[in-house]
Structure formats: C-alpha cells, structure tokens
N, C-alpha and C positions, 0 to 999 in steps of 0.2 A: 401637393403631392410630396410625399417623404422621399428623401434621398438617402442612399446608403453609402457607405464606403465599402468597396469590393478589396478584398485582399488579392494580390496577384500569386499568393503562394499556392503551389500545387498540393492541394489538400486532398485529393484521392491518393496520391502515392504516400502521403504522410499517415492517411487512416488505413490503408492496407498494409503499410509497415507493422504500425501500432497493433492490427488484429494479428499479424504474423507473430510479433514479440509475444502478446499476451496469450495468443492460442484460442482466442474467443471472438467469433465472427458476430458481429453487431446486426441485429434486425433493424434498428433504427439508427441510421448514419448521423442524424442532427445530434443526438445525444452524447456520441463520441467526438462529434466537431466540437461540441460546447467544452468537453473536458479538454480537449487540446488546444482550446483557443487562449493564448496569452496577450493576443493583440488588442485586447479591449478590457475595460473593467468598470465595475460599478454599474453594471447592468445595461450598458450601452451595447446595442447590436450593430454588427457588421454583416456583409454579405459574403459568404464562402461557398465555394463551389464544391461538389462531391459528383463526379461523373458528369454529367450535364445539366444538374439542378443546382440553382442557387438557393441557399437556406440563410435566413436572417438568424444569425448566431450572436449571442451574449458571451463575454469573457467566463472563463472556468472559476471564477470567484465565488460563484453562488454553489454550484455543485460541489466544489471542494470542500465546503462547511459540511455538506452531506456525507462527503467522503472520509472526513475525519471521524464521524458517527460511525460509519459502515466498516471503516477499519478497525476503529476500537472494539466494536461488536465482534468481528472476525477473531481478533486476538482474545476476546474474552471466552469465546466459543473454544478456541485451540486450547488456552489455559485452563478451561472447565473441563475437557476431555482428557487432558493430560493427568489431572490427579494432583498437579503440583500444589505445593503448599500456599495458602493465601498471601503469605509475606512476599512472595516471588512475582506476584499479579501486577503490581506497580512498577517493579524492574522491567519485566517484559513490557508492559505498555511504553514506558518512557523510553527504552532502548530502540524498539520498532517504529516507533512515531517520530523519532528526533528528526530534525532537519538533515543532518549529517547522514543519517541510516537512510533516510528517504531520498536525498540528492544522490547518494552512492549508489543505491539501487536503479535509479531512474537512469544515470551515466551508463552504469554497467550492462544494462540490459538493453540500452541504444534507445529507448524511450526519449530521451532528449532531442533526439534526431526526427520525432514525430510531432513535436510543437509547433502550433502557429503563431508566428509572431509578426510585430508590426513592420519589421524589416530584416533583411539578411545579417546585418551587423548587430542586432540584438543579442547581448549576452546573458543567457539563461541562468539566473541565480539561485543558490539554494532554496530561498522561499518558494520561486517560480516552479522548480522541479518537483519540491514537497507537494506543494498545491496541486500541480498537474498528476502527480502519481495518486493523490487522495481522488481528484476528480476522475480518473479514470476507473478506480476501483467501485466508485459510486454509479458511474454509468454504465459498468458491467450489471451491477445489483439492480439498476433500475430496468435495465432491458433484458437481463436473462435471470434474475432473482438472487436469492444467497448462495445456493450450490454454486452457481457460475462464478459469482465473486469470490468464493472461498477458493475454487480452483485456479482463479487467476491470482489470486494473493499467494498461493501455494507456489504456483509456477514462478512468479517473479521473487519469492523468497521473503516476502513480507512476514510469513508466518513461522519463519526459520529462527529459531532461539534454542540456547543450549537448554534451558528449563523445560522446553516443549519438546525436546528429543526422546524417545524412549529409551529407557535404560534396562537393567537387570531388574525386573520386578517393578511393582508400584511404586510410587512416591512414599506410600504408607511404609510398604515392604523395606525399601531404602532408608526411610528413616529409622524405623525400628531397627535393621541391622547397625545403622552406624551408632544407634543410641547404645544396644547391647555390646558393641566392640568398646565404646567410650567407657561403660560400667566393668567391662572385663578389664580394662587398662588400669582403670582407678584401682580395682580389687588386688591386681597383681602388684601395683605399686604400693599398695598399703602393706600388703602381705611380705614384700621385700623389704621395707622399712622396718618390719619386725623381726626379719631373720638376720 
C-alpha cells in the first residue's frame, strides 16, 4: 500500500483566496491545488485537502512550464492586437516575464499568501513566486480556456505595459506622425542654416 505525506496547510482557505484575487472560480480544484503547491517537486505527489476531499497532488513545477508558454502566448496576442512594431515585442516579453516582475505582481496581489509550502517557515523566493504565477495562469487556461486566462492575466496586470497601452491613433499613425515631425525639424534646421 502506498503511503502519502499529508500537508497540514489549510488549502481550502488558500484556494478560496486565490479565486478571490484572480476573479476566477475553478471547476477543477485539483488543477489549482497543483498550481499553488510548492511543497514538493520533481513529480512527487502529496495529499492535499480541499473541503473534505483529499487529492493526490504533485508540485507546481510541471504546470509552471505550461504556464510559461501560456503567458507568452497571451503577451503575443496583446502585442499583436496593439499594432505595436515588431521591435518592441521582445522588450514586452522580457519585461513582463522577468522574475522580478512576476515576483512583484505575486506579492502585490497577495497571491504569495495562497501558496502551499512544506512548512510555515518556508520563505517564498522570486523563482517560487514566478513559477507559481505562471502555474496559476496555466491552471486557469486548462480549466476555463484562453479567454478566462486572458481575463485573469489582465486582472493581475500581467498584460500591462506601456507599449500595449492605447495611445492617440494606431502605432502606424503614431510612427508616421513622429516621422513627419522629424522630417519637418530637419527641413527647418536646413532652411535656418541657409538664412
């Protein structure tokens, strides 16, 4: 008979808090339990309780890998819709998926309080929080689809970036306007140097 380690953490309260913060109610609680589970890694499962049910849950390292792809895809979609030039794409991805950004968003939104750790003294690191945030986004996508994942990413501020913000006119119009201003300045400078 297989024996499992059981967490003493109140996972019901943590899942409820996560759903409140994200604004998304999970149909499948085990997928969210996996996303929040920092107490084990490398596919080793532990017993976690939600309500009166015990689930065999592995650590979030697997779903965090999927979360990396999901978050990148959501950022790609936001970039595509914004009409921003291609050269800013990599800047947006790098800035929105950095450990520092993901850690800050996790702490600022209170998602760090939702994570299930091996003990109460465990200090959640930047990589832990970044992986957990990606895992949460992946869990939403698995449970509710792309539209739900996008809504949660928007709510958490994962898709917020200056290059993705709407401005006056499209990117093409803004670029053309800036280009016309530059040409006008050059013409005036050339004209003034001859007078």
